[in-house]
Structures are given as C-alpha cells and as structure tokens.
N, C-alpha and C positions, 0 to 999 in steps of 0.2 A: 319169384321172388317179389319184394314187396319193396314198392316205387313211391315218392312222394315227388309229384310235380313243381318245379321253380323255373317262371322264365324260360320256357320252351326246353327245358331241360328236364330227364327225369332222373330222381336222386335214388340210388339205393340205399336201405337202412337196414340195420341189425336191433330189434327190439329185444332187452331180457330182462326181467325182473318186474317188481310192482313195488309200488309207494311213491314218493315225491320226484320228480323226474330231474335225471342230469342228462344232458346232451353233449357229446366229445365231437371235438373238430379236429382232424387231423391234420398233421403236416405236408410239404410237399414232396419229399422223399418218403411216404408212407402212406396208408391207407385205412381206412376204419380196422383194421384187426391190428395194427399197433398200440390199441386200447384194450387188447383183451385182459390185460391183467388186471386192470383197473374196471372193466366190466364184471369179470369173475369176482372180483370183490364187493364192488358196490350193489350188484344185482342181491345181494341177500337182502338188503333195505331199501333200494332205490329202484325205479324205472328207470334204465341206462338204454340211450336211443346212440349207435354209433353211425353214422353214414360217410359215403364215400362223397367227395367233391365231383363237382362237373368235371368230366375229361378223367375220370378213374373209374375205369371199369369195375364192376358192372352198370354205375352211374353212365348216363348216357356221354360221348365223346364229341361236343360240337367242332364243327370243321371251321368256323369263321372266328376271328379274334375278337369280334363283337359280342362274344357268347360269353366271354371270360372275364373275369376282374375282379378287384379285393370288394366292388360293390356288389355284383353278383353272389361273390361269398356271405357277407352278410345276410342278404336277401333268402338265399338259400337256407342259412339257419333257419329261419323266422318261419319259409314255407314247410319245412321239415317240422317243426312243431305246430302249425297252423294243422297241417293233414293229419297228424295226430290230435288234435283236440288237444294241444297241451297250450294253458295260457300262459305261465311262466313256470322259469324252470332255472335251475343251476347250469352255468354253461361252463365246458373245459376244453381249452383250446394250446396245442402247442404250434410253433413257428407261425408258418402261415395261417393254419387254424388260431393261434394266439392272438395274430392281427386281427383276425376276421371276427374273433371273439369279443376284443376290445374294441373295436368300430360296432359289434352287436350292442353293448352295453351303451355306445353313446348315441345310435338310431333308433334303438329298442328298448330303453331302460325299462318300460312297464314289462316287458317279457322276460327280463332277466332278474332273478332274487339274489345270485352272488356269479362273479366272473374268477376263473382260473385263467390267467394269462403267461403262459410258460417259454420260454425261449422266442422271446419277442423281440422285432427292434432290429434284425439285421440291415444295413446299408442304409441305416439312419444317420451314422456320425458323418458330418460334413466333410472332414478332412479326406476319408477314404469313401463318400459316395460315388466319385467318377472312376473309379476302381472297381468297386461293386458292381455298377451298370455295365462295364465293359466286359468285366467277365461273367455278368448272366447273358448277354450278347454270344460270347464265345461259347456257354454251356448250350442255348436253343440251338447254334450251329451244329455242334457235335450230335447233340440228341437226334436233330432232324437228318443228320449225313450217318451216323452209324446204329441209331435206333436206341433204343432203352439201355441196352447196354455201356452205353457212356454213362449213366447216371448210375448205375453200379460201381463201376470203374471208377468214378470220382467218390464214392462212400468208402471204397478200401482203403483211399489215400487220404482222406480227410481226418485230419487230428481231432476235430470235435465229434467224429462217430467211432473210431478206433478205441476208446476207453470200453464201449461195450464189448468188443471180442475179447480183450481181456478179462472182464468181469464175467462175462456169461458167454461163451464160444457158441454155444447150443442157439443161442437168442439172437446172437450174431447170424449164424448162416439162416435162421429163420427170417430175417430179416432181409439177406440181401435176396433171396428166393423170393419174398413175397414182390419187393422193388423190382425183380427182373421180370415181374408180369405185368407191370405198369405200360401204358400206352405212350408210346412215343410223342404222337401227335398231343394228346392231352396234355403229356409234361411239357413240350414246348411252347403250348398257346398259353398253359397256365404260369410259365415261368416269364413269358414274353409280355403276358395283358395283366397278371397278379405283381408276381416281385418286383418287377421295373418300372412300375405307373404307381404301385401303393406310394402314399405320402410317406416321409419318414414320420417319427412318432415326435420328433420336436415341432413339426407342423401342426400338432393337435392340440396345442398346449391350453388352448384358451377353452377347449370343448371339455378336455381331460378335468381341469379344474373345478367344471362343473358337474361331473360325475359322483355321484352321491352312491354309488353301488360299494358292497364290501368287495373287495377285489384283492386276490392272493396272486402275487408276481413271482413267479419262479424263474431261476437261471442256475447253470453249473457254473461253477467257476472258471471252467477250462474253455467255456464257449465266451470265446473273445468279441466275437460282434455284437453278443447282446450284453453284456456287462453294464456297460453305461448307459445303454436305454435302459435297462432294467432300473437301475438306480434312479434314473431321470423320471421314470414312471411312478417310482415310490415316492418321490419328493412332490412330485405337481398332481395323485391323485388323491383326495382329501381322506380317503378310508381304506387305503390298501396297506398291505404289509409285502415283505420280501421276505422272501427263501433262498438262500444260495447255498447251493450244495456241493462240498467240496469233492474234489478230484473226477467230477463228472463233466460231462461234454454236453451236447446238444439234446439229445432226447432223455430227458430226464425220466421221465415215466417207463423207459426201457432199461435204462442201464439200473436205476435203483427202485424197481416197482413197490418193493415194502415200504419203504420210505417215503415216496411219493403216495401211496396209498393211505399210509398212518396220518401225512402231513394235512393232506387234501381230506381226509375226516375228522381231522381234527376243525378245521377251518369252517369246514360245514357246519359242522356241530355246533360250533361257537356262534354262525351267523343263525342257525334255526332255534338257539337259546336267546339271541338278543345280546349276545357279548362280544361280539364283534365292533367295537367300536372306535372310534377316532379318538385322537389322544386330545384331550381338552384343554 
C-alpha cells in the first residue's frame, strides 16, 4: 500500500490519472472512498489524489490525543503533496476536510491554485456552539463505549444525511458499510481533538479577508449547520463564489455527484482560463 509520512503518522493515499493534480480531503464520517465518483470523472484529465486522514485505516491510528487536530490535518495535506513531488494543486475538501482545505489555503497559499470548501463551518454559530460542543462530547463517549456502530447509528438518524437514502439507496448502503469499517479510537480522537478544538470560521475573518485564492464554497440547502457559515465565507473571502444545492444535505458530492462534478469542472476550468475573477 502507498503511504505518505506526516508528523509521525503514515497516510494511505490512492493516486489515479495524470495531468494537473487535484487533492481530495474527506469528511469525518467518510474516507477517501467517498470521492470515488469525483476521482472516476476527473481522472480523465487530472492527476487525482485521495488520502485517508490520520485515524482512518489503512492510515495510521495514533493512540495519543496530541497526534490529532486541525493543524495536523493541514500539515497532512502538505505532506502528501510533498511526498508526491507536487508543488501546487487544486484542493477539494468536504466538512472536516473542507475546514482543513480552508486552513490549507491560509497556511500554504503558494501550494494551492484553487480551493473547493464544501459543507464547512458546523459548530461555528455562537448561539449554538455550546450545544454543539456538548453533543460532540456525548458522541465521543458513545463511540468509545459502543464502537464505530455508534457513528453508523447517528448517520441513520441524521436528517442532513438521509436525503442520500431517498436519492440513491445503493450509494447509501455503500456509505454505511464503509462507515462501519472505521476505527472507533481514530474517530473518537479525531472528534475530540479536531471538531471540538477547531476555531469557528468567524474567528478567522482577518485572515480570510487576505485570502486571494479562487474559492468555491458549496453547501446543501438542508445542511442547516453550514448555511450561515457558508454565506459568511462568501462575504469575507475576496475571490469566493457560493453554490447552494437545493434539497440536499451535508455530503453534496454523494447526493448529487453529477451536479457536483459539473460545477467543480466549470469552476476549475474558469480558474485555469483565468476567468474566475472577483467582482470589480
């Protein structure tokens, strides 16, 4: 299996196709396989790299809390790129991966040519942040007590997820089966040290206003936790566009793969032609 080293962890990756590179960064409740529809499409013309975050087998599952967190996630993107001798790439992230992608653009702007930030910002709204943190603590305890089946049970009852069941039952079954293969230790430590300790997107305003990269922000209109943060990101990032997808929940790329691929392709093509410009 191919691995990239990063901060005392080995990260499994899968590389498909050739051409200009695209890095895909997965969400908390998925892994590199969640990008299969995108990799199958974009590998026709791009070099596609999807990797598993630390804590997600076959990547290493560190046992210490200090080995997890949003800053590790940002460095991990850079480490995968350096391991593959990639100096610059388009970076596409969803949810946890979307936040890591956003921070990557702030920390390593010279290594990114475009950012796609999907389903980002849950837990950021001040009025609901305490409830979000309490719920995360309860989730951690359930995962440690009941194993990864606790995450699967959550997904089955999560209204931001179940649109996928209605739209594509086969994709839903695949999603749940793959989710059930995750590591309880890795998931709990990721939740404890990434989701609960990452800053709300609103605290990044000064940095975001200076972000000059082309950015496409994506959110489903039924992903309530990410709607306001997505609007906020559109307002403060100078060269950002917002795509809000109707009747769609959290994982837009799974629910609407054809529309996601078409919109992503249009965005990347505009960036590459030099026609994705901020309003004058």
